[in-house]
C-alpha positions, -999 to +999 in steps of 0.1 A: +121-158+147+134-127+137+113-100+122+120-077+093+102-042+093+099-014+069+083+020+083+077+052+066+063+082+073+052+112+051+027+143+059-001+151+033-020+185+031-054+170+032-081+154+055-079+120+071-112+114+052-099+124+017-068+104+024-089+073+034-109+078+004-076+077-016-065+046-001-094+026-007-109+039-038-100+018-070-102+045-095-082+071-073-057+045-063-050+034-101-035+072-105-007+070-076-003+032-080+015+028-111-020+015-126-022-013-101-051-011-075-063-031-045-099-044-041-118-052-009-147-042+010-123-028+034-139-045+063-121-068+090-121-101+076-128-095+041-106-105+015-081-081+000-061-085-034-039-061-054-041-062-094-018-054-119-031-032-148-035-062-166-058-077-143-034-106-125-032-107-089-001-093-076-007-097-039-036-111-016-045-113+018-072-101+042-086-071+064-074-075+097-084-040+111-104-010+097-110+016+114-118+046+087-103+072+088-077+063+114-062+027+109-061+001+083-042-031+088-038-057+061-026-094+061-006-094+032+013-117+006+031-115-024+014-139-054+036-130-083+070-138-072+077-175-053+108-162-035+085-134-019+053-157-016+076-184+001+081-160+029+045-162+039+021-135+050+033-100+063+015-073+079+009-038+064-005-011+089-015+025+077-022+051+104-038+084+095-034+112+122-043+148+121-015+169+123-014+210+121-036+213+087-023+179+074-023+143+080+007+121+094+006+089+073+028+060+086+031+028+067+045+000+087+049-034+067+064-063+086+071-098+084+082-127+108+114-133+087+148-117+089+165-111+065+133-105+043+135-101+005+100-088+004+106-061+030+137-052+007+110-050-021+086-031-003+111-006+010+118+001-026+079+006-037+064+024-007+084+055-010+075+060-048+039+051-041+034+075-011+053+102-032+029+097-059+000+098-033+012+129-016+016+148-050-016+135-062-037+148-031-019+182-029-012+190-065-038+170-087-010+150-105+014+121-095+049+127-092+057+096-112+032+088-140+038+052-152+022+017-150+035-016-142+024-046-156+024-083-141+062-088-153+071-058-133+076-037-165+068+002-164+051+017-194 
């Protein structure tokens, strides 16, 4: 079976520890993930899910790998859109590497399906989310300040 993959790399002026905290802390996450947030113990084998701002589950899965503050791998399936859920589980890997006073963050999201509607969807979402994360860590405010509800509508 063919594989579809989306890879995004950005450099953020912060420390690996602060970036890890931003990636795993519910309240911080809500600030850059448009009101949504992830819930997990962030340990291998622990369940993981993402909630819309209204509390409904958007995505769910399991932590595959957690090596703070270097690497996080999540088995990830969309739960809110039938056509995306039908593609099954994807793998999202976040890698953090110190780099000249900043942190190189690489997100690789892949699924064993080609073509993949999920990868099309995440390729539109990850750049906005990561731009917000970068702006929030570097300036104290996100680039795009909106929330998304379970219908996919922004407020």
